[in-house]
C-alpha positions as a LaTeX table, in Angstrom:
\begin{tabular}{lrrr}
\hline
Residue & $x$ (\AA) & $y$ (\AA) & $z$ (\AA) \\
\hline
Met1 & 122.96 & $-117.07$ & $-47.76$ \\
Ser2 & 125.63 & $-115.78$ & $-45.42$ \\
Glu3 & 125.36 & $-111.91$ & $-44.82$ \\
Glu4 & 129.08 & $-109.47$ & $-45.38$ \\
Leu5 & 130.23 & $-107.52$ & $-42.33$ \\
Tyr6 & 132.72 & $-105.14$ & $-42.09$ \\
Ala7 & 134.83 & $-105.41$ & $-38.95$ \\
Val8 & 136.58 & $-102.19$ & $-37.85$ \\
Asp9 & 139.29 & $-100.62$ & $-35.29$ \\
Pro10 & 138.31 & $-98.09$ & $-32.82$ \\
Asp11 & 139.14 & $-95.48$ & $-35.20$ \\
Gly12 & 136.17 & $-96.90$ & $-37.84$ \\
Arg13 & 139.20 & $-98.23$ & $-40.16$ \\
Val14 & 137.96 & $-101.61$ & $-42.11$ \\
Val15 & 140.01 & $-103.89$ & $-40.84$ \\
Ala16 & 138.76 & $-107.47$ & $-42.22$ \\
Arg17 & 135.33 & $-108.20$ & $-44.34$ \\
Leu18 & 133.39 & $-110.56$ & $-42.62$ \\
Leu19 & 130.62 & $-113.52$ & $-43.34$ \\
Ala20 & 128.01 & $-113.27$ & $-40.61$ \\
Ile21 & 126.37 & $-116.69$ & $-40.14$ \\
Gly22 & 124.00 & $-118.26$ & $-38.57$ \\
Asp23 & 122.62 & $-121.76$ & $-40.46$ \\
Pro24 & 123.82 & $-125.09$ & $-39.75$ \\
Glu25 & 125.55 & $-126.43$ & $-42.56$ \\
Thr26 & 128.31 & $-123.50$ & $-42.08$ \\
Phe27 & 128.65 & $-124.44$ & $-38.61$ \\
Lys28 & 129.07 & $-127.83$ & $-39.77$ \\
Ala29 & 131.83 & $-127.02$ & $-42.57$ \\
Leu30 & 133.92 & $-125.16$ & $-39.82$ \\
Ala31 & 133.79 & $-127.95$ & $-37.07$ \\
Asn32 & 136.49 & $-129.83$ & $-38.82$ \\
Pro33 & 140.30 & $-129.16$ & $-37.95$ \\
Phe34 & 141.38 & $-130.26$ & $-41.49$ \\
Arg35 & 138.94 & $-127.49$ & $-42.63$ \\
Leu36 & 140.14 & $-124.74$ & $-41.07$ \\
Ala37 & 143.69 & $-126.02$ & $-42.00$ \\
Val38 & 142.68 & $-125.30$ & $-45.24$ \\
Leu39 & 141.38 & $-122.11$ & $-44.39$ \\
Glu40 & 144.24 & $-121.27$ & $-42.96$ \\
Leu41 & 146.48 & $-122.07$ & $-46.03$ \\
Leu42 & 144.25 & $-119.93$ & $-48.10$ \\
Ala43 & 144.38 & $-117.13$ & $-45.82$ \\
Gln44 & 148.08 & $-116.50$ & $-47.04$ \\
Arg45 & 146.96 & $-116.78$ & $-50.84$ \\
Pro46 & 145.12 & $-119.20$ & $-53.17$ \\
Arg47 & 146.33 & $-122.23$ & $-53.92$ \\
Tyr48 & 145.22 & $-125.38$ & $-56.15$ \\
Pro49 & 143.74 & $-128.73$ & $-54.65$ \\
Ala50 & 147.05 & $-130.04$ & $-55.50$ \\
Glu51 & 149.21 & $-127.53$ & $-53.61$ \\
Ile52 & 146.80 & $-128.16$ & $-50.58$ \\
Ala53 & 147.34 & $-131.77$ & $-50.43$ \\
Arg54 & 151.24 & $-131.44$ & $-51.19$ \\
Glu55 & 151.85 & $-129.31$ & $-48.20$ \\
Leu56 & 148.99 & $-131.05$ & $-45.80$ \\
Gly57 & 150.84 & $-134.42$ & $-46.73$ \\
Val58 & 147.33 & $-135.84$ & $-47.37$ \\
Gly59 & 145.44 & $-137.16$ & $-50.76$ \\
Glu60 & 143.72 & $-134.77$ & $-53.30$ \\
Gln61 & 140.77 & $-136.26$ & $-53.30$ \\
Leu62 & 140.97 & $-135.77$ & $-49.39$ \\
Val63 & 141.23 & $-132.40$ & $-50.43$ \\
Tyr64 & 138.63 & $-132.13$ & $-53.15$ \\
Tyr65 & 135.51 & $-133.44$ & $-50.63$ \\
His66 & 136.62 & $-131.31$ & $-47.71$ \\
Val67 & 136.90 & $-128.50$ & $-50.84$ \\
Ala68 & 133.79 & $-128.90$ & $-51.83$ \\
Lys69 & 132.49 & $-129.00$ & $-48.66$ \\
Leu70 & 133.57 & $-125.27$ & $-47.89$ \\
Arg71 & 132.52 & $-123.83$ & $-51.23$ \\
Glu72 & 129.15 & $-125.44$ & $-50.37$ \\
Ala73 & 129.09 & $-123.58$ & $-47.69$ \\
Gly74 & 130.27 & $-120.21$ & $-48.81$ \\
Leu75 & 133.44 & $-120.13$ & $-47.71$ \\
Ile76 & 135.90 & $-120.90$ & $-50.39$ \\
Glu77 & 135.81 & $-119.47$ & $-53.75$ \\
Glu78 & 136.74 & $-119.77$ & $-57.79$ \\
Ala79 & 140.08 & $-117.04$ & $-57.59$ \\
Ser80 & 140.89 & $-118.28$ & $-61.12$ \\
Leu81 & 140.89 & $-121.13$ & $-63.76$ \\
Glu82 & 143.88 & $-122.42$ & $-65.68$ \\
Arg83 & 144.06 & $-125.57$ & $-68.34$ \\
Arg84 & 146.54 & $-128.36$ & $-66.51$ \\
Arg85 & 147.17 & $-131.20$ & $-68.59$ \\
Gly86 & 144.23 & $-131.14$ & $-70.99$ \\
Ala87 & 141.72 & $-130.51$ & $-68.18$ \\
Val88 & 140.99 & $-127.20$ & $-65.61$ \\
Ala89 & 142.15 & $-127.01$ & $-62.79$ \\
Ala90 & 140.23 & $-124.08$ & $-60.28$ \\
Lys91 & 142.05 & $-122.44$ & $-57.64$ \\
Tyr92 & 140.67 & $-121.35$ & $-54.37$ \\
Lys93 & 140.42 & $-118.54$ & $-52.37$ \\
Leu94 & 138.83 & $-116.96$ & $-49.12$ \\
Ser95 & 135.05 & $-115.72$ & $-49.62$ \\
Ala96 & 135.98 & $-113.02$ & $-47.21$ \\
Asp97 & 138.61 & $-112.89$ & $-44.15$ \\
Gly98 & 136.80 & $-114.42$ & $-41.94$ \\
Val99 & 133.61 & $-115.35$ & $-40.20$ \\
Ala100 & 131.23 & $-113.73$ & $-37.35$ \\
Val101 & 127.64 & $-114.70$ & $-35.12$ \\
Leu102 & 125.66 & $-111.88$ & $-34.88$ \\
Phe103 & 123.09 & $-112.34$ & $-31.97$ \\
Arg104 & 122.40 & $-108.49$ & $-32.17$ \\
Arg105 & 122.36 & $-105.34$ & $-34.66$ \\
Arg106 & 123.99 & $-102.53$ & $-32.90$ \\
Glu107 & 122.48 & $-99.03$ & $-34.93$ \\
Gly108 & 123.87 & $-95.45$ & $-35.38$ \\
Gly109 & 127.81 & $-96.88$ & $-35.83$ \\
Ser110 & 128.96 & $-96.09$ & $-39.39$ \\
Ala111 & 132.22 & $-96.60$ & $-40.81$ \\
Ala112 & 133.54 & $-95.69$ & $-44.45$ \\
Val113 & 133.35 & $-99.14$ & $-46.84$ \\
Val114 & 134.49 & $-99.12$ & $-50.32$ \\
Ser115 & 134.53 & $-101.54$ & $-53.13$ \\
Pro116 & 135.85 & $-105.02$ & $-52.68$ \\
Leu117 & 137.77 & $-103.32$ & $-56.39$ \\
Leu118 & 140.12 & $-101.58$ & $-53.77$ \\
Asp119 & 140.73 & $-104.79$ & $-51.89$ \\
Arg120 & 142.52 & $-105.86$ & $-54.95$ \\
Leu121 & 145.11 & $-103.20$ & $-55.65$ \\
Phe122 & 145.30 & $-102.65$ & $-51.88$ \\
Ser123 & 146.34 & $-106.19$ & $-50.99$ \\
Glu124 & 149.66 & $-106.97$ & $-53.26$ \\
Gly125 & 151.66 & $-105.27$ & $-51.38$ \\
Arg126 & 152.06 & $-102.68$ & $-54.28$ \\
Glu127 & 152.30 & $-98.96$ & $-54.25$ \\
Val128 & 148.67 & $-97.52$ & $-55.28$ \\
Val129 & 148.94 & $-94.21$ & $-57.22$ \\
Met130 & 145.61 & $-92.79$ & $-58.59$ \\
Val131 & 146.69 & $-90.89$ & $-61.75$ \\
Leu132 & 144.89 & $-87.14$ & $-62.09$ \\
Gly133 & 144.20 & $-85.52$ & $-65.43$ \\
Ser134 & 146.42 & $-81.97$ & $-65.46$ \\
Pro135 & 144.05 & $-79.28$ & $-65.23$ \\
Glu136 & 146.49 & $-77.13$ & $-67.89$ \\
Pro137 & 144.89 & $-78.47$ & $-71.82$ \\
His138 & 147.53 & $-81.56$ & $-72.71$ \\
Gly139 & 148.05 & $-84.56$ & $-74.69$ \\
Pro140 & 146.61 & $-85.01$ & $-78.04$ \\
Phe141 & 143.05 & $-84.20$ & $-77.32$ \\
Arg142 & 143.92 & $-81.00$ & $-75.25$ \\
Gly143 & 141.93 & $-81.93$ & $-72.74$ \\
Arg144 & 141.73 & $-80.35$ & $-68.49$ \\
Gly145 & 141.44 & $-82.22$ & $-65.95$ \\
Arg146 & 138.40 & $-81.37$ & $-64.09$ \\
Asp147 & 137.71 & $-84.45$ & $-61.65$ \\
His148 & 140.11 & $-83.90$ & $-58.74$ \\
Tyr149 & 137.39 & $-83.26$ & $-56.18$ \\
Leu150 & 135.71 & $-86.46$ & $-57.28$ \\
Ala151 & 139.38 & $-88.12$ & $-56.37$ \\
Ala152 & 139.80 & $-86.17$ & $-53.40$ \\
Gln153 & 136.22 & $-87.98$ & $-51.27$ \\
Leu154 & 137.59 & $-91.31$ & $-52.97$ \\
Ala155 & 141.55 & $-90.73$ & $-51.19$ \\
Tyr156 & 139.44 & $-89.68$ & $-47.91$ \\
Ala157 & 137.14 & $-93.09$ & $-48.10$ \\
Ile158 & 140.16 & $-95.10$ & $-48.99$ \\
Gly159 & 142.08 & $-93.38$ & $-45.76$ \\
Ala160 & 139.15 & $-94.18$ & $-43.94$ \\
Ser161 & 139.08 & $-97.76$ & $-44.90$ \\
Tyr162 & 142.19 & $-98.81$ & $-44.53$ \\
Gly163 & 144.48 & $-96.86$ & $-42.99$ \\
Ser164 & 147.57 & $-97.51$ & $-42.71$ \\
Arg165 & 147.67 & $-99.98$ & $-44.81$ \\
Ala166 & 146.91 & $-98.08$ & $-47.43$ \\
Arg167 & 150.22 & $-97.28$ & $-49.61$ \\
Leu168 & 148.59 & $-94.31$ & $-51.85$ \\
Arg169 & 150.29 & $-91.40$ & $-54.07$ \\
Val170 & 148.73 & $-88.59$ & $-55.99$ \\
Ala171 & 149.77 & $-87.70$ & $-58.94$ \\
Leu172 & 149.05 & $-85.88$ & $-62.12$ \\
Asp173 & 149.51 & $-87.35$ & $-66.02$ \\
Thr174 & 151.54 & $-85.43$ & $-67.22$ \\
Asp175 & 154.24 & $-85.89$ & $-64.40$ \\
Pro176 & 157.81 & $-86.74$ & $-65.62$ \\
Arg177 & 158.41 & $-88.88$ & $-62.75$ \\
Leu178 & 155.47 & $-91.24$ & $-62.71$ \\
Asp179 & 156.79 & $-94.91$ & $-62.66$ \\
Leu180 & 154.15 & $-97.05$ & $-63.73$ \\
Ser181 & 156.05 & $-99.84$ & $-63.61$ \\
Ser182 & 156.09 & $-101.22$ & $-60.10$ \\
Thr183 & 152.68 & $-100.14$ & $-58.93$ \\
Asn184 & 148.47 & $-100.26$ & $-59.25$ \\
Ile185 & 147.23 & $-97.04$ & $-60.43$ \\
Ile186 & 143.62 & $-95.53$ & $-60.20$ \\
Val187 & 143.09 & $-93.47$ & $-63.16$ \\
Val188 & 140.44 & $-90.84$ & $-63.12$ \\
Gly189 & 139.04 & $-89.83$ & $-66.15$ \\
Gly190 & 138.37 & $-90.82$ & $-69.51$ \\
Pro191 & 141.55 & $-90.20$ & $-72.62$ \\
Ala192 & 140.57 & $-87.05$ & $-73.61$ \\
Ala193 & 141.96 & $-85.81$ & $-69.76$ \\
Asn194 & 144.02 & $-88.27$ & $-68.91$ \\
Met195 & 146.78 & $-89.78$ & $-70.66$ \\
Val196 & 147.47 & $-93.04$ & $-68.92$ \\
Ala197 & 143.72 & $-93.68$ & $-70.32$ \\
Ala198 & 144.49 & $-92.62$ & $-73.20$ \\
Arg199 & 147.38 & $-95.29$ & $-72.93$ \\
Leu200 & 144.91 & $-98.10$ & $-72.37$ \\
Asn201 & 142.44 & $-97.04$ & $-74.04$ \\
Asp202 & 142.61 & $-99.45$ & $-77.46$ \\
Ser203 & 143.00 & $-102.61$ & $-74.98$ \\
Leu204 & 140.30 & $-101.26$ & $-72.46$ \\
Pro205 & 136.80 & $-104.20$ & $-72.57$ \\
Val206 & 134.96 & $-101.00$ & $-72.65$ \\
Arg207 & 136.29 & $-98.31$ & $-74.39$ \\
Phe208 & 136.17 & $-95.09$ & $-75.58$ \\
Asp209 & 135.09 & $-93.79$ & $-78.98$ \\
Pro210 & 136.44 & $-90.27$ & $-79.61$ \\
Glu211 & 135.00 & $-90.95$ & $-83.05$ \\
Arg212 & 131.78 & $-90.36$ & $-81.34$ \\
Gly213 & 132.28 & $-87.89$ & $-78.60$ \\
Phe214 & 133.54 & $-90.19$ & $-76.38$ \\
Ala215 & 130.74 & $-92.22$ & $-76.36$ \\
Leu216 & 131.80 & $-95.64$ & $-74.75$ \\
Val217 & 131.65 & $-99.11$ & $-76.97$ \\
Ser218 & 131.49 & $-102.37$ & $-74.79$ \\
Arg219 & 133.63 & $-104.86$ & $-76.28$ \\
Cys220 & 131.15 & $-106.98$ & $-74.19$ \\
Ser221 & 127.72 & $-106.61$ & $-75.22$ \\
Gly222 & 128.66 & $-104.52$ & $-78.56$ \\
Arg223 & 126.66 & $-101.70$ & $-77.38$ \\
Val224 & 127.56 & $-97.75$ & $-77.85$ \\
Tyr225 & 126.54 & $-95.26$ & $-74.39$ \\
Ser226 & 126.72 & $-91.73$ & $-75.30$ \\
Asp227 & 124.67 & $-89.98$ & $-72.89$ \\
Asp228 & 126.92 & $-87.16$ & $-70.84$ \\
Asn229 & 125.94 & $-89.18$ & $-67.25$ \\
Cys230 & 126.99 & $-92.58$ & $-68.35$ \\
Gly231 & 130.65 & $-93.47$ & $-66.98$ \\
Val232 & 132.62 & $-96.89$ & $-66.45$ \\
Val233 & 134.14 & $-98.32$ & $-63.50$ \\
Glu234 & 136.87 & $-101.43$ & $-65.40$ \\
Leu235 & 139.44 & $-103.41$ & $-63.39$ \\
Val236 & 142.11 & $-104.17$ & $-66.26$ \\
Glu237 & 146.34 & $-105.50$ & $-66.01$ \\
Thr238 & 148.94 & $-102.53$ & $-67.11$ \\
Pro239 & 151.47 & $-103.08$ & $-69.70$ \\
Glu240 & 153.40 & $-103.14$ & $-66.85$ \\
Gly241 & 151.93 & $-106.12$ & $-65.08$ \\
Gly242 & 150.04 & $-104.13$ & $-62.51$ \\
Leu243 & 146.46 & $-103.64$ & $-62.22$ \\
Ala244 & 145.07 & $-100.28$ & $-63.20$ \\
Leu245 & 141.01 & $-98.96$ & $-61.95$ \\
Leu246 & 139.48 & $-96.59$ & $-64.44$ \\
Leu247 & 136.61 & $-94.50$ & $-63.21$ \\
Ala248 & 135.84 & $-92.34$ & $-65.91$ \\
Gly249 & 133.20 & $-91.30$ & $-68.20$ \\
Val250 & 131.53 & $-89.37$ & $-71.57$ \\
His251 & 132.27 & $-86.30$ & $-70.17$ \\
Leu252 & 132.25 & $-85.42$ & $-66.18$ \\
Pro253 & 128.62 & $-86.52$ & $-64.96$ \\
Gly254 & 129.29 & $-89.62$ & $-66.20$ \\
Thr255 & 133.15 & $-89.78$ & $-64.02$ \\
Lys256 & 130.89 & $-88.89$ & $-60.88$ \\
Ala257 & 128.48 & $-91.26$ & $-62.25$ \\
Ala258 & 131.60 & $-93.54$ & $-62.15$ \\
Phe259 & 132.44 & $-92.68$ & $-58.33$ \\
Thr260 & 129.90 & $-92.67$ & $-57.02$ \\
Ala261 & 128.97 & $-96.39$ & $-58.20$ \\
Leu262 & 131.98 & $-97.05$ & $-55.98$ \\
Leu263 & 130.62 & $-96.48$ & $-53.53$ \\
Lys264 & 127.34 & $-97.25$ & $-53.50$ \\
Leu265 & 126.85 & $-100.92$ & $-55.31$ \\
Gly266 & 129.92 & $-102.54$ & $-53.52$ \\
Arg267 & 130.46 & $-105.78$ & $-54.25$ \\
Arg268 & 128.54 & $-105.88$ & $-57.82$ \\
Leu269 & 131.61 & $-103.72$ & $-59.13$ \\
Ala270 & 133.80 & $-106.92$ & $-57.78$ \\
Glu271 & 131.55 & $-109.48$ & $-60.07$ \\
Pro272 & 132.63 & $-110.30$ & $-64.26$ \\
Asn273 & 130.48 & $-108.49$ & $-67.03$ \\
Ala274 & 127.02 & $-109.78$ & $-67.56$ \\
His275 & 127.88 & $-110.26$ & $-71.11$ \\
Asp276 & 132.00 & $-111.64$ & $-70.64$ \\
Glu277 & 132.86 & $-112.74$ & $-67.29$ \\
Arg278 & 136.55 & $-112.41$ & $-69.13$ \\
Phe279 & 136.39 & $-108.86$ & $-67.44$ \\
Ile280 & 135.27 & $-106.70$ & $-64.78$ \\
Ala281 & 134.35 & $-103.72$ & $-66.22$ \\
His282 & 130.76 & $-102.05$ & $-65.92$ \\
Val283 & 128.61 & $-98.53$ & $-67.30$ \\
Val284 & 127.11 & $-97.34$ & $-65.24$ \\
Glu285 & 124.25 & $-94.26$ & $-65.20$ \\
Gly286 & 124.00 & $-91.53$ & $-62.96$ \\
Val287 & 121.00 & $-89.43$ & $-61.51$ \\
Asp288 & 120.05 & $-86.43$ & $-60.19$ \\
Ala289 & 117.52 & $-88.20$ & $-57.82$ \\
Asp290 & 116.49 & $-85.07$ & $-55.44$ \\
Gly291 & 116.39 & $-82.64$ & $-58.79$ \\
Asp292 & 119.91 & $-80.68$ & $-57.04$ \\
Gly293 & 121.68 & $-80.51$ & $-60.76$ \\
Glu294 & 124.38 & $-82.99$ & $-59.35$ \\
Val295 & 124.48 & $-87.15$ & $-59.79$ \\
Asp296 & 123.84 & $-88.43$ & $-56.33$ \\
Glu297 & 122.15 & $-92.18$ & $-57.68$ \\
Val298 & 123.23 & $-94.41$ & $-60.12$ \\
Ser299 & 122.30 & $-97.23$ & $-61.71$ \\
Leu300 & 124.29 & $-100.40$ & $-63.49$ \\
Leu301 & 123.60 & $-100.63$ & $-67.27$ \\
Glu302 & 126.07 & $-103.15$ & $-67.28$ \\
\hline
\end{tabular}
C-alpha cells in the first residue's frame, strides 16, 4: 500500500498531498502515456469514463480497462456514483495530487497538516467562513460561545497548511451581514450556542437532542452519546448548496475533542460513517491522557 506524504513550500505550507510509491506494479501503471493523459484530465476535475473517452477520442472499453489499472494501483478512486439509464455509473478522481519516489526520510521536519475534510472546503473556489457562537447569551437556548480559542488554533493550522489559498473569514452567528449563499462554512459549537448549528441540526446525520441535554443521537447507528467529552465531526450540504463542516460537542470538552480529532485522526474522518456510507459523520470522545484536566487525545466511537 502506498504511503501518504505532503509536499510543503519553504514556509512550511502544504502545497500537495502525495503518494509515496515503491512497488513495481504502481510504476507499471504509470509507465503508460494513455494513463498519464487520463490522470491529467482527472487532475482538472472528477470525470466519468464516458467523458474521458469522449475527450480523448477513444472507445469507452479502452478507458474502462485503463481506469481499472489506475484504480488497482491506488492512483484514482471513486468520487461519486450516479444511476444512469438503469445502471450505476462511477465518477473518478485522483486519490492524491501526485506521486513521489522516496529513497530516504529526513527527520526533524514539520509542517501543519490538517484533515483532508478541509481540502473539500478550500478546493471548491468558495470563500470559507468559520462561524462562531456569540459570547453573549443569544438564540433560542440563550447559550454563549466559549470555544473561540479552539477556532483560533484551527485558523492558525489552516494558514500554515494552505497559505494564501485559504480564503478564510471568521464571523459570529449573530452577525446580520452573514451571507451563506456563496460560501462553505466551518460551524464551531452545537445548537445551544451557535444558531447556524441550530438551523442545521434537524438535518444532521448525528444530531443534538435538546430534550436529552443536547446528547448526540446518531441516525447512522441509532446510538445516543451523552457524555460531556463526546463530540461530532460532520461534513454536510447547506440549504444554500455549499458545504458545512460541523465541529461540536455535547459540552465544551466534547467540542475540544472534535477539534483534536480533526487534527489527529486525519484521513479517517474523511471516510464515510461505518454504519451508513451515505454520510461523512463521526462521533469522537476526548481523553485526558496526561491527567492535567484537558482533552489531549481522542478516540473514534463511530
